[in-house]
Structure formats: C-alpha cells, structure tokens
ZABAGU-473170 format. One record per residue: residue number from 1; residue in one letter; y, z, x of N, C-alpha, C in turn. Coordinates in Angstrom, 2 decimals. Layout:
ZABAGU-473170
<rec><lummar>NUM</lummar><lumnu>A</lumnu><n_y>Y</n_y><n_z>Z</n_z><n_x>X</n_x><ca_y>Y</ca_y><ca_z>Z</ca_z><ca_x>X</ca_x><c_y>Y</c_y><c_z>Z</c_z><c_x>X</c_x></rec>
...
This chain:
ZABAGU-473170
<rec><lummar>1</lummar><lumnu>M</lumnu><n_y>-37.02</n_y><n_z>4.44</n_z><n_x>22.55</n_x><ca_y>-37.28</ca_y><ca_z>3.36</ca_z><ca_x>22.14</ca_x><c_y>-37.81</c_y><c_z>3.21</c_z><c_x>20.62</c_x></rec>
<rec><lummar>2</lummar><lumnu>M</lumnu><n_y>-37.45</n_y><n_z>2.20</n_z><n_x>19.92</n_x><ca_y>-37.93</ca_y><ca_z>2.16</ca_z><ca_x>18.73</ca_x><c_y>-39.13</c_y><c_z>1.49</c_z><c_x>18.40</c_x></rec>
<rec><lummar>3</lummar><lumnu>S</lumnu><n_y>-39.92</n_y><n_z>1.87</n_z><n_x>17.24</n_x><ca_y>-41.16</ca_y><ca_z>1.42</ca_z><ca_x>17.21</ca_x><c_y>-40.74</c_y><c_z>-0.01</c_z><c_x>16.20</c_x></rec>
<rec><lummar>4</lummar><lumnu>N</lumnu><n_y>-42.01</n_y><n_z>-0.54</n_z><n_x>16.10</n_x><ca_y>-41.81</ca_y><ca_z>-2.07</ca_z><ca_x>15.47</ca_x><c_y>-41.59</c_y><c_z>-1.59</c_z><c_x>13.85</c_x></rec>
<rec><lummar>5</lummar><lumnu>Q</lumnu><n_y>-41.97</n_y><n_z>-0.48</n_z><n_x>13.38</n_x><ca_y>-41.65</ca_y><ca_z>-0.62</ca_z><ca_x>12.12</ca_x><c_y>-40.05</c_y><c_z>-0.07</c_z><c_x>11.91</c_x></rec>
<rec><lummar>6</lummar><lumnu>E</lumnu><n_y>-39.53</n_y><n_z>0.76</n_z><n_x>12.61</n_x><ca_y>-38.32</ca_y><ca_z>0.97</ca_z><ca_x>12.65</ca_x><c_y>-37.23</c_y><c_z>-0.34</c_z><c_x>12.93</c_x></rec>
<rec><lummar>7</lummar><lumnu>E</lumnu><n_y>-37.88</n_y><n_z>-1.03</n_z><n_x>13.72</n_x><ca_y>-37.04</ca_y><ca_z>-2.67</ca_z><ca_x>13.91</ca_x><c_y>-37.11</c_y><c_z>-3.31</c_z><c_x>12.95</c_x></rec>
<rec><lummar>8</lummar><lumnu>L</lumnu><n_y>-38.33</n_y><n_z>-3.52</n_z><n_x>12.17</n_x><ca_y>-38.46</ca_y><ca_z>-4.47</ca_z><ca_x>11.01</ca_x><c_y>-37.39</c_y><c_z>-3.83</c_z><c_x>9.90</c_x></rec>
<rec><lummar>9</lummar><lumnu>L</lumnu><n_y>-37.30</n_y><n_z>-2.44</n_z><n_x>9.56</n_x><ca_y>-36.69</ca_y><ca_z>-1.86</ca_z><ca_x>9.02</ca_x><c_y>-34.99</c_y><c_z>-2.04</c_z><c_x>8.97</c_x></rec>
<rec><lummar>10</lummar><lumnu>L</lumnu><n_y>-34.70</n_y><n_z>-1.93</n_z><n_x>10.22</n_x><ca_y>-33.29</ca_y><ca_z>-2.52</ca_z><ca_x>10.45</ca_x><c_y>-33.14</c_y><c_z>-4.09</c_z><c_x>10.07</c_x></rec>
<rec><lummar>11</lummar><lumnu>A</lumnu><n_y>-34.11</n_y><n_z>-4.78</n_z><n_x>10.50</n_x><ca_y>-33.85</ca_y><ca_z>-6.17</ca_z><ca_x>10.10</ca_x><c_y>-33.80</c_y><c_z>-6.71</c_z><c_x>8.96</c_x></rec>
<rec><lummar>12</lummar><lumnu>Y</lumnu><n_y>-34.80</n_y><n_z>-5.80</n_z><n_x>8.09</n_x><ca_y>-34.52</ca_y><ca_z>-5.86</ca_z><ca_x>6.51</ca_x><c_y>-33.23</c_y><c_z>-5.39</c_z><c_x>6.02</c_x></rec>
<rec><lummar>13</lummar><lumnu>E</lumnu><n_y>-32.73</n_y><n_z>-4.33</n_z><n_x>6.40</n_x><ca_y>-31.52</ca_y><ca_z>-3.91</ca_z><ca_x>5.76</ca_x><c_y>-30.29</c_y><c_z>-4.99</c_z><c_x>6.14</c_x></rec>
<rec><lummar>14</lummar><lumnu>G</lumnu><n_y>-30.45</n_y><n_z>-5.26</n_z><n_x>7.51</n_x><ca_y>-29.45</ca_y><ca_z>-6.50</ca_z><ca_x>8.00</ca_x><c_y>-29.82</c_y><c_z>-8.07</c_z><c_x>6.78</c_x></rec>
<rec><lummar>15</lummar><lumnu>L</lumnu><n_y>-30.85</n_y><n_z>-8.30</n_z><n_x>6.39</n_x><ca_y>-30.92</ca_y><ca_z>-9.39</ca_z><ca_x>5.77</ca_x><c_y>-30.77</c_y><c_z>-9.05</c_z><c_x>4.47</c_x></rec>
<rec><lummar>16</lummar><lumnu>R</lumnu><n_y>-30.63</n_y><n_z>-7.70</n_z><n_x>3.92</n_x><ca_y>-30.24</ca_y><ca_z>-7.70</ca_z><ca_x>2.33</ca_x><c_y>-28.81</c_y><c_z>-7.43</c_z><c_x>2.29</c_x></rec>
<rec><lummar>17</lummar><lumnu>Q</lumnu><n_y>-27.91</n_y><n_z>-7.15</n_z><n_x>3.60</n_x><ca_y>-26.57</ca_y><ca_z>-7.18</ca_z><ca_x>3.69</ca_x><c_y>-26.17</c_y><c_z>-8.56</c_z><c_x>3.70</c_x></rec>
<rec><lummar>18</lummar><lumnu>V</lumnu><n_y>-26.65</n_y><n_z>-9.26</n_z><n_x>4.30</n_x><ca_y>-26.32</ca_y><ca_z>-10.77</ca_z><ca_x>4.50</ca_x><c_y>-26.31</c_y><c_z>-11.56</c_z><c_x>3.14</c_x></rec>
<rec><lummar>19</lummar><lumnu>D</lumnu><n_y>-27.79</n_y><n_z>-11.18</n_z><n_x>2.35</n_x><ca_y>-27.80</ca_y><ca_z>-11.56</ca_z><ca_x>1.10</ca_x><c_y>-26.87</c_y><c_z>-11.44</c_z><c_x>-0.11</c_x></rec>
<rec><lummar>20</lummar><lumnu>R</lumnu><n_y>-26.68</n_y><n_z>-10.04</n_z><n_x>0.09</n_x><ca_y>-25.36</ca_y><ca_z>-9.45</ca_z><ca_x>-0.86</ca_x><c_y>-23.93</c_y><c_z>-10.24</c_z><c_x>-0.50</c_x></rec>
<rec><lummar>21</lummar><lumnu>L</lumnu><n_y>-23.79</n_y><n_z>-10.41</n_z><n_x>0.79</n_x><ca_y>-22.53</ca_y><ca_z>-11.23</ca_z><ca_x>0.95</ca_x><c_y>-22.53</c_y><c_z>-12.76</c_z><c_x>0.69</c_x></rec>
<rec><lummar>22</lummar><lumnu>K</lumnu><n_y>-23.77</n_y><n_z>-13.03</n_z><n_x>0.70</n_x><ca_y>-23.77</ca_y><ca_z>-14.58</ca_z><ca_x>0.27</ca_x><c_y>-23.58</c_y><c_z>-14.77</c_z><c_x>-1.40</c_x></rec>
<rec><lummar>23</lummar><lumnu>D</lumnu><n_y>-24.23</n_y><n_z>-13.81</n_z><n_x>-2.16</n_x><ca_y>-24.26</ca_y><ca_z>-13.51</ca_z><ca_x>-3.44</ca_x><c_y>-22.74</c_y><c_z>-13.34</c_z><c_x>-3.85</c_x></rec>
<rec><lummar>24</lummar><lumnu>Q</lumnu><n_y>-21.95</n_y><n_z>-12.61</n_z><n_x>-2.99</n_x><ca_y>-20.46</ca_y><ca_z>-12.29</ca_z><ca_x>-3.63</ca_x><c_y>-19.65</c_y><c_z>-13.72</c_z><c_x>-3.22</c_x></rec>
<rec><lummar>25</lummar><lumnu>F</lumnu><n_y>-20.12</n_y><n_z>-14.39</n_z><n_x>-1.87</n_x><ca_y>-19.55</ca_y><ca_z>-15.42</ca_z><ca_x>-1.55</ca_x><c_y>-19.79</c_y><c_z>-16.76</c_z><c_x>-2.74</c_x></rec>
<rec><lummar>26</lummar><lumnu>L</lumnu><n_y>-20.95</n_y><n_z>-16.84</n_z><n_x>-3.09</n_x><ca_y>-21.19</ca_y><ca_z>-17.58</ca_z><ca_x>-3.98</ca_x><c_y>-20.28</c_y><c_z>-17.39</c_z><c_x>-5.59</c_x></rec>
<rec><lummar>27</lummar><lumnu>T</lumnu><n_y>-20.37</n_y><n_z>-16.21</n_z><n_x>-5.89</n_x><ca_y>-19.93</ca_y><ca_z>-15.92</ca_z><ca_x>-7.11</ca_x><c_y>-18.22</c_y><c_z>-16.21</c_z><c_x>-7.10</c_x></rec>
<rec><lummar>28</lummar><lumnu>N</lumnu><n_y>-17.66</n_y><n_z>-15.72</n_z><n_x>-6.27</n_x><ca_y>-16.16</ca_y><ca_z>-16.33</ca_z><ca_x>-5.55</ca_x><c_y>-16.01</c_y><c_z>-17.64</c_z><c_x>-5.95</c_x></rec>
<rec><lummar>29</lummar><lumnu>T</lumnu><n_y>-16.82</n_y><n_z>-18.55</n_z><n_x>-5.19</n_x><ca_y>-16.64</ca_y><ca_z>-19.64</ca_z><ca_x>-4.87</ca_x><c_y>-16.70</c_y><c_z>-20.43</c_z><c_x>-6.34</c_x></rec>
<rec><lummar>30</lummar><lumnu>F</lumnu><n_y>-17.69</n_y><n_z>-20.18</n_z><n_x>-7.16</n_x><ca_y>-17.90</ca_y><ca_z>-20.72</ca_z><ca_x>-8.37</ca_x><c_y>-16.97</c_y><c_z>-20.42</c_z><c_x>-9.47</c_x></rec>
<rec><lummar>31</lummar><lumnu>H</lumnu><n_y>-16.35</n_y><n_z>-19.02</n_z><n_x>-9.22</n_x><ca_y>-15.19</ca_y><ca_z>-18.94</ca_z><ca_x>-9.95</ca_x><c_y>-13.84</c_y><c_z>-19.50</c_z><c_x>-9.69</c_x></rec>
<rec><lummar>32</lummar><lumnu>E</lumnu><n_y>-13.53</n_y><n_z>-19.75</n_z><n_x>-8.29</n_x><ca_y>-12.48</ca_y><ca_z>-20.73</ca_z><ca_x>-7.86</ca_x><c_y>-12.80</c_y><c_z>-22.09</c_z><c_x>-8.54</c_x></rec>
<rec><lummar>33</lummar><lumnu>L</lumnu><n_y>-13.99</n_y><n_z>-22.30</n_z><n_x>-8.20</n_x><ca_y>-13.91</ca_y><ca_z>-23.74</ca_z><ca_x>-8.90</ca_x><c_y>-14.01</c_y><c_z>-24.15</c_z><c_x>-10.42</c_x></rec>
<rec><lummar>34</lummar><lumnu>R</lumnu><n_y>-14.55</n_y><n_z>-23.19</n_z><n_x>-11.26</n_x><ca_y>-14.55</ca_y><ca_z>-23.05</ca_z><ca_x>-12.65</ca_x><c_y>-13.21</c_y><c_z>-22.91</c_z><c_x>-13.13</c_x></rec>
<rec><lummar>35</lummar><lumnu>T</lumnu><n_y>-12.45</n_y><n_z>-22.13</n_z><n_x>-12.84</n_x><ca_y>-11.30</ca_y><ca_z>-21.50</ca_z><ca_x>-13.16</ca_x><c_y>-10.40</c_y><c_z>-22.82</c_z><c_x>-13.40</c_x></rec>
<rec><lummar>36</lummar><lumnu>P</lumnu><n_y>-10.11</n_y><n_z>-23.61</n_z><n_x>-12.41</n_x><ca_y>-9.21</ca_y><ca_z>-24.71</ca_z><ca_x>-12.55</ca_x><c_y>-9.71</c_y><c_z>-25.97</c_z><c_x>-13.36</c_x></rec>
<rec><lummar>37</lummar><lumnu>L</lumnu><n_y>-11.22</n_y><n_z>-26.33</n_z><n_x>-13.46</n_x><ca_y>-11.87</ca_y><ca_z>-27.08</ca_z><ca_x>-14.48</ca_x><c_y>-11.84</c_y><c_z>-26.48</c_z><c_x>-15.64</c_x></rec>
<rec><lummar>38</lummar><lumnu>L</lumnu><n_y>-12.01</n_y><n_z>-25.34</n_z><n_x>-16.13</n_x><ca_y>-12.03</ca_y><ca_z>-24.73</ca_z><ca_x>-17.41</ca_x><c_y>-10.46</c_y><c_z>-25.04</c_z><c_x>-18.02</c_x></rec>
<rec><lummar>39</lummar><lumnu>S</lumnu><n_y>-9.56</n_y><n_z>-24.93</n_z><n_x>-17.31</n_x><ca_y>-7.84</ca_y><ca_z>-25.02</ca_z><ca_x>-17.66</ca_x><c_y>-7.75</c_y><c_z>-26.33</c_z><c_x>-17.97</c_x></rec>
<rec><lummar>40</lummar><lumnu>K</lumnu><n_y>-8.09</n_y><n_z>-27.24</n_z><n_x>-17.27</n_x><ca_y>-7.94</ca_y><ca_z>-28.84</ca_z><ca_x>-17.71</ca_x><c_y>-8.78</c_y><c_z>-29.18</c_z><c_x>-18.73</c_x></rec>
<rec><lummar>41</lummar><lumnu>T</lumnu><n_y>-9.96</n_y><n_z>-28.73</n_z><n_x>-18.95</n_x><ca_y>-10.61</ca_y><ca_z>-29.18</ca_z><ca_x>-20.09</ca_x><c_y>-10.37</c_y><c_z>-28.27</c_z><c_x>-21.45</c_x></rec>
<rec><lummar>42</lummar><lumnu>L</lumnu><n_y>-9.71</n_y><n_z>-27.14</n_z><n_x>-21.33</n_x><ca_y>-9.05</ca_y><ca_z>-26.56</ca_z><ca_x>-22.44</ca_x><c_y>-7.60</c_y><c_z>-27.41</c_z><c_x>-22.85</c_x></rec>
<rec><lummar>43</lummar><lumnu>N</lumnu><n_y>-7.16</n_y><n_z>-27.87</n_z><n_x>-21.70</n_x><ca_y>-5.46</ca_y><ca_z>-28.90</ca_z><ca_x>-22.40</ca_x><c_y>-5.79</c_y><c_z>-30.34</c_z><c_x>-22.60</c_x></rec>
<rec><lummar>44</lummar><lumnu>V</lumnu><n_y>-6.83</n_y><n_z>-30.62</n_z><n_x>-22.67</n_x><ca_y>-7.33</ca_y><ca_z>-32.14</ca_z><ca_x>-23.01</ca_x><c_y>-7.09</c_y><c_z>-32.43</c_z><c_x>-24.61</c_x></rec>
C-alpha cells in the first residue's frame, strides 16, 4: 500500500506531464495558425 506522500508525488508527476503536453499542443497550434497568417500578410 502506498503512503499519502507517494500518492501525492505520483499525482504531481502526472500533472507535470499533462502540463508539458498542453504546452506542446499550444505551441504547435499557434505555429500552425501563425504560419498561414504570416504568409498572407507578407504577400499583401
């Protein structure tokens, strides 16, 4: 059986992983949105 501290550490690591995935998703999404917009503004 795990102690409270071990459970908290596992939960914390899970949250850190989710946070990294969120940051990666947002970075990719902003890049995908920005690239076509930038090309359109440069062609004007």
